[in-house]
N, C-alpha and C positions, 0 to 999 in steps of 0.2 A: 828498296832501291828501285823496288818497281812504280811506284809514287814518282821517283825522281825523274824515272825513266821514260812516264807517262808525260811528265810536265814538260820535260826537254822535247819530246815528240810535239807536244801541241801547242808549243811558242816557237819552235824552230822555225816553221815557215815564215811566218808574222817577221821574225826577228831579220830573217832574211831578205824578205820582199822590205820592210824599213831601210837596213842596209843600202841595199841596191838604188832605193830611193835618194836617201841621204847622198850617195855617191855619185847619182846621174845628174842630180840637180844643183850641187856644189857650187859650180860656177856659173849658174844660169841667170841671165840677164833680162829674161823674159817676164812680162811686167804680170802677164795670167800664170805662169808657171812659175812662181819664186822657189828660193832653194829653199829645202824640208827646215835646215836650220832656221831659219827666220818665222816658217811656220812655228817651229817647238817653241821657240823664244816669245812669240805672240801668245801662244797657246796660253804659255806659263804667268805673263804678264796679264793678258786680258781674261783667261778664263777660268783662271786657278784664282781670282783675286775678283771683284767688283763683280762680273757678269756671274759666279758662280752661285749666288745667290738671287742675284737679278733676272735672270734666263734659263739657267739649267735648273734647280731647285723648282720654278713653277712648272716647267717641263717636267719632272718626275713626278709633282703631287697629279699633274691631270693624269699621266700615264697612268699611276696607279691605281687612281680613284677609277678610269674607265675599265683597265685591263681588272680589278677586285669585281666591279658591279657585273661587268659580264662573265666573269668567271662564276659568281653566286646565281645569276638567271639562270646561265645556260646549263650548269650541271642540274638544278633543281626542274628545270622545263625537261632536258635532256631524260633525268630518269624518268618524270611522267609518261614523255611518249617513247619511252622505250620497252616500259613494263608493259602499256595498254595497245593494243593493236587497234581497237577502236579510236583512241587518240592521235595516234600517229595516221591513220586512215584520213582524219579529218583534218589535221594541222599542213598536212605535208604539203598540199599544192600552195598555201598561204606560204610555210616556211620558202618554199624554193623559190617562190615569186622575189620575195624581200631579200634572198640569197644572191638573187643573181643580178641587183643592182650595186652596182660599188660605192660604197661610202662616202668617197669625196664629191660625188654627185648631188647626196644630198646634205652637202654643208651647206647651199642655201636654205632649202627645208628646215634643216637646224636652226641658222639662223632667225628665221621669219618667227620660230612658236618658242625659242630659248632666249634671243636677241644672240648679243657679240661677246658675252661673259666667258668665266670658266665650265659654264652648264653646259656650253655648246660644243666645247672643244673635247668635255668627257663624253659627253652624249653620244659623237661622232666614234669616239676610240671604242667606247663599248660594246657600241650597233657592229663596229667590221671587226672587234674578236670574237662576237657572241656565235657567229657562223663555226667557224671551226670547232670551238668549244664544243656546242651542242650538238655536231654532228657526229663527233667523235663519242660523245659521251651516249648518243641515241644507240648509235653498233655495238658501245662496250657494253649496255644494259643487253642489248639483245643476245648478244656473244656468250651470253654465262653458261657456262656447264652445265646440260641438260642431266647430267646424273647428280651434279652439285643442287641445282633447283631441286628435282625430285626428292632427295634425301633430306633437305632443310622440310619441303612437303609434309612429307613420312613424319618427322619428330614435330610437326607442327610450331614451327620458326617460321613467323608469317609477321605481317603490318611493319612497323618500322625495325622491331628485331631482324628480318630478313632484309630489309635494304641496308642496314647499318652492317650485319656480319656476314652477308651474302654477294648482295649484288652489287654495293657501291665497291667494296675490296677486289672483286674480280673487273670491275669496270676501270676501276682507276688506272691502270695501263694506258686505256686509251684515252680515259678523260685528261691526262698529264700529255699524252700526245699532243690532243686537242688544245692543251694550254701555252704549249710550247709552238706552236703556230701561232696563235692568238698574241704571241708576248712580241714574236716579229712584226704581226700584221699591227701590233700598235703603237710603235715605235713607228713606223712608216707613217700612222692616224694620226700621232700626235704631230708629226713637223707639218702635215696639212692643215690639219687644222688651226696652226699656228701660222698658217700664210694670210685668215682672212680676219681683219680687224682685230687683230692682236695687237700687242703693247709691250710685251717680254715672250719670251721663251727661246725656245732652241733654235726651231723654225724661221720667226719673226729676226731675229740678228743674223743668221745667215742669210735672209735674202734683203736684207738692213743692207748688211755691208757687201752683196753682190750689185744692188744700185745704188750704192755711192763709189762704187769702183775700188773699196777696201778690200785688196784679194785677198792680201793675207790674213787678216782678219777671217775674208772668207771659207779659205783652207782650214785655217784652224777653228773653227766652229764644225764643219765636215769631220775632221780629226777627232774631235769632240763625241761629234754624233757617233760615228763609227767607236771607239773608246766604250762609252755607254751601252752600247750596244752589247759588246762585246763581256762586259761586267754584268748584266743584266741577265745576261745566256749562261756563263758561270753560275751567277748565284742561282740560278732555276735549276743548273743542274745539280748543286749541290744540294736543295730543297728535294729535288726527285728522287735526287739517289738513299737520300735519310727515309723519305716516307714510303719508298717503294723496295728499301732493302730485303724486303721479304721475296719481292719476284724476282730482283737480279740475281739473288743467291739461289732459289729457285731454278732459274735458266742456267748459271752456273753448275751447279747439280745435274741438271740433267746432259749438258756437256762432256760433264767430264767420264771418263772411259770405267 
């Protein structure tokens, strides 16, 4: 019953907003704000057909590659920086410099070195996702309980064993917080990267529809993008709840009277 109530609570507001949009736009004759019924019909005809493999799938592959690359690099580098005060002192100014540069500004630079293919788009996504994951990983490593660290040292748990059994589990809630932020950034950068010299993808298709005044198709593409973001967020939450089941259980135990 609790699960059903949670699902109902999650879907209640989107259902209300969708219904209001449907009712208010039902009699719309405005070319730029078509009825939602027409947008949904176009979504089914266009985006669940040929565009699913021609545009949605390439975008998903680029997003997955960029996000995975950022996650691996940022978590590994964050562990090194978080564990060493010397490394942190040396790298912090450089990292802060690059973190302050908005990834879209660097798109021309990525095009110059990587061309206009998928490699450029993956690099843009990976660059933007790296920073929230990296910074959260560093903070998670630095926040390891000193008592736990001293206990591991007393039992001579060091090297990879300490990293695997002490540091990584303790930092994992912060790491997943960074990954959640990085996923949102990845979706935005996926669209932005597809605005430059692209021939397929969600961002390309939406802009092309806008430029050719295919307004209904443009709205349908935006709806697909929003639904994609929602599905990815829900999938990430499932993975996070499974990996961090011990952490959420511990929090519930502390809240229990």
